[in-house]
N, C-alpha and C positions, 0 to 999 in steps of 0.2 A: 504494500500500500504506500503510494507516494503522497507527500503532502501537497495539497492543492495550491496552485499559484495564487488563489484568492486570498490566502492567509500567509503572507510572508512573515518571517521571524519578527516577533514583537507586536504583531497586529492585534492579537487577543488583548494584550495589555492596553494598547492604545484605544480599543473600542469600549473599554469599561467606562461606565458612567458612575453616577452617585450610587446606583443600585448594584454595582459590580458587574461581572461578566454575565452574559446570558447563558441559559442552559445549553444552547447549541454550542457556544464558545467553550464551555466547560467540558462538554462531551468530546469535542474535537481535540481539546488540549489533552484529555485523558488518553485518547487514542494515539496521539503523537507520543506521549510519554511511554506508553506500552511498547510502541514500535521502537523507540529509542532504547529502552531497556533490552530488547531483543538484539539490537545492533551492537550495543556495548558488550553483551554476553558473547556474541559471535566473534567480535574483535578479541576479547580475552581468550576465547578458545583457540583462535588462530595463532595468537602470540605464544600461548603455552605449547601448542603443537610444534611451532617453529623452534622454540627454545629447547625442546627435548628431542629434536631430530625427526619429528613426524611431519607429514605433509599438511600444511595449513589448509589446503583445499579440501581436506577430509572433514573439516569442521562443519557442523550442521546447525541451523537455527533451532533453538529449543522453543517449546510452546510458551506463549505469553504467561500463562499461570505459573510456569516454572521459574521464569526470570523476572516477573513483575516486581517492581519496587526495590530493585537492587540499590543499595546505597554504598557509596565509597567512603 
């Protein structure tokens, strides 16, 4: 899932009013955060495989519920 060009980085924050972001904006933000968690996890897998002599191309994306809310 690619992020829509309608919502460039920072747009959700810029659209907030006195009432805060809309439900649609919050839903879109959550979807982007979940996808970003998956991307970070895949990058970590690739780096670990390369570090230990394995093929980084063997890394596979894990399900969202497995990697969701990773914190560094």
